[in-house]
LUMSE-386837 format. One record per atom (N, C-alpha, C, O): residue in three letters; y, x, z. Coordinates in steps of 0.05 Angstrom, whole numbers, padded with zeros to 5 digits, always signed. Example, Ala and Ser with C-alpha at 12.3 -4.5 7.8 and 13.67 -1.06 7.14 Angstrom:
LUMSE-386837
ALA-00114+00264+00156ALA-00090+00246+00156ALA-00066+00264+00156ALA-00066+00285+00169SER-00045+00257+00142SER-00021+00273+00143SER+00001+00258+00157SER+00023+00268+00161
This chain:
LUMSE-386837
MET-01879-00436+00346MET-01867-00427+00371MET-01838-00420+00366MET-01832-00405+00347ILE-01820-00429+00383ILE-01792-00423+00380ILE-01786-00397+00395ILE-01793-00394+00419ILE-01773-00378+00382ILE-01766-00353+00394ILE-01736-00351+00395ILE-01722-00354+00374ILE-01725-00345+00418ILE-01697-00342+00422ILE-01692-00313+00431ILE-01701-00305+00453GLU-01678-00298+00415GLU-01672-00270+00422GLU-01647-00270+00439GLU-01627-00282+00432PRO-01647-00256+00462PRO-01623-00254+00479PRO-01601-00238+00465PRO-01606-00216+00455GLN-01577-00249+00464GLN-01555-00235+00453GLN-01542-00219+00475GLN-01545-00224+00499GLU-01527-00199+00467GLU-01515-00180+00486GLU-01495-00196+00504GLU-01478-00210+00494GLY-01498-00193+00530GLY-01481-00205+00549GLY-01485-00235+00553GLY-01469-00249+00565GLU-01508-00246+00543GLU-01513-00274+00545GLU-01530-00280+00570GLU-01550-00267+00575ASN-01521-00300+00585ASN-01535-00306+00610ASN-01558-00326+00604ASN-01560-00336+00581LEU-01574-00331+00624LEU-01598-00348+00621LEU-01591-00376+00613LEU-01604-00389+00597GLU-01569-00387+00625GLU-01561-00414+00620GLU-01554-00419+00591GLU-01562-00439+00579LYS-01540-00400+00579LYS-01532-00402+00551LYS-01557-00400+00533LYS-01559-00414+00513MET-01576-00382+00540MET-01600-00380+00524MET-01616-00406+00525MET-01627-00415+00505LEU-01618-00418+00549LEU-01632-00443+00552LEU-01619-00465+00535LEU-01633-00481+00522ARG-01593-00466+00534ARG-01578-00485+00518ARG-01585-00482+00488ARG-01589-00501+00474ARG-01585-00456+00479ARG-01592-00451+00451ARG-01620-00459+00445ARG-01626-00470+00424TYR-01639-00454+00464TYR-01667-00461+00460TYR-01669-00492+00457TYR-01683-00502+00439LYS-01656-00506+00475LYS-01658-00536+00474LYS-01647-00547+00449LYS-01658-00565+00437ARG-01624-00536+00439ARG-01612-00544+00414ARG-01631-00540+00391ARG-01634-00557+00374LYS-01643-00516+00390LYS-01662-00510+00369LYS-01686-00528+00369LYS-01696-00537+00349PHE-01696-00533+00393PHE-01719-00551+00398PHE-01713-00579+00387PHE-01730-00591+00373ASP-01689-00589+00393ASP-01682-00616+00384ASP-01679-00617+00354ASP-01688-00636+00341ARG-01667-00596+00342ARG-01662-00595+00313ARG-01689-00595+00298ARG-01691-00607+00277LEU-01708-00581+00308LEU-01734-00579+00295LEU-01750-00604+00297LEU-01769-00609+00281GLY-01744-00622+00316GLY-01757-00647+00319GLY-01786-00645+00330GLY-01803-00661+00323ILE-01791-00625+00346ILE-01818-00620+00356ILE-01827-00642+00375ILE-01850-00652+00373ALA-01810-00651+00393ALA-01817-00672+00412ALA-01824-00698+00397ALA-01843-00711+00404ARG-01808-00704+00377ARG-01813-00728+00362ARG-01840-00727+00347ARG-01855-00747+00347GLU-01845-00704+00336GLU-01871-00700+00322GLU-01895-00703+00341GLU-01914-00716+00334VAL-01892-00692+00364VAL-01914-00694+00384VAL-01919-00723+00392VAL-01941-00732+00394ARG-01897-00737+00397ARG-01899-00765+00404ARG-01912-00782+00382ARG-01928-00799+00387ASN-01905-00775+00357ASN-01916-00790+00334ASN-01946-00784+00331ASN-01961-00801+00321ARG-01955-00761+00338ARG-01983-00753+00334ARG-02001-00760+00357ARG-02025-00754+00356MET-01990-00772+00378MET-02007-00779+00401MET-02029-00798+00394MET-02051-00797+00406TYR-02024-00816+00376TYR-02045-00835+00367TYR-02041-00841+00337TYR-02019-00837+00326PHE-02062-00850+00325PHE-02062-00855+00296PHE-02049-00881+00290PHE-02055-00902+00302ILE-02031-00881+00270ILE-02018-00905+00261ILE-02024-00907+00231ILE-02016-00890+00215PRO-02037-00929+00222PRO-02043-00932+00194PRO-02018-00933+00177PRO-01997-00940+00186LYS-02021-00925+00152LYS-01999-00923+00133LYS-01986-00951+00129LYS-01961-00953+00127SER-02002-00972+00129SER-01991-00998+00125SER-01972-01006+00148SER-01951-01019+00144VAL-01980-00999+00172VAL-01963-01005+00196VAL-01938-00987+00195VAL-01916-00997+00202GLN-01941-00962+00188GLN-01917-00945+00186GLN-01897-00956+00166GLN-01873-00956+00171ARG-01907-00965+00143ARG-01890-00976+00122ARG-01876-01001+00132ARG-01852-01005+00127ARG-01891-01018+00146ARG-01879-01043+00157ARG-01856-01037+00176ARG-01835-01050+00175GLU-01861-01017+00194GLU-01840-01009+00213GLU-01816-00998+00199GLU-01793-01003+00207GLN-01821-00983+00178GLN-01799-00971+00162GLN-01782-00993+00150GLN-01757-00991+00149ILE-01795-01013+00139ILE-01781-01036+00126ILE-01764-01051+00147ILE-01742-01059+00142LYS-01776-01055+00171LYS-01762-01069+00193LYS-01737-01054+00201LYS-01716-01065+00204ARG-01740-01027+00204ARG-01717-01011+00212ARG-01695-01011+00191ARG-01671-01013+00197ALA-01703-01010+00165ALA-01683-01011+00144ALA-01669-01038+00143ALA-01644-01039+00140ALA-01683-01060+00147ALA-01670-01086+00148ALA-01651-01088+00171ALA-01629-01099+00168TYR-01659-01078+00194TYR-01641-01079+00218TYR-01616-01063+00213TYR-01594-01072+00218ARG-01619-01039+00202ARG-01596-01022+00196ARG-01577-01036+00176ARG-01553-01035+00179GLN-01589-01049+00156GLN-01573-01063+00136GLN-01558-01086+00148GLN-01534-01090+00142ARG-01571-01101+00166ARG-01557-01123+00180ARG-01534-01114+00197ARG-01512-01125+00196MET-01539-01092+00211MET-01517-01081+00228MET-01494-01071+00212MET-01471-01075+00219GLN-01500-01059+00189GLN-01479-01049+00171GLN-01463-01073+00160GLN-01438-01071+00158GLN-01476-01095+00153GLN-01462-01118+00142GLN-01445-01131+00164GLN-01422-01140+00158LEU-01454-01132+00189LEU-01438-01143+00211LEU-01413-01126+00216LEU-01392-01138+00222GLN-01415-01101+00213GLN-01392-01083+00218GLN-01371-01086+00196GLN-01347-01084+00201GLN-01380-01091+00172GLN-01362-01093+00149GLN-01347-01120+00147GLN-01325-01121+00138GLY-01360-01140+00156GLY-01347-01166+00153GLY-01353-01186+00172GLY-01344-01208+00171
């Protein structure tokens, strides 16, 4: 659970912004999305290889 302590003179909007930033940094939403259903290790590895190849292609296109 994420706990945000109110700082002196801090309004609700600023606290909400800090909460959202902390939530994003911790990657909670991403984790929940990934755990919604089971993905076998072999499929995870295949996806990881695909993403790496895509990133590498994009990097090569930018360089030359």
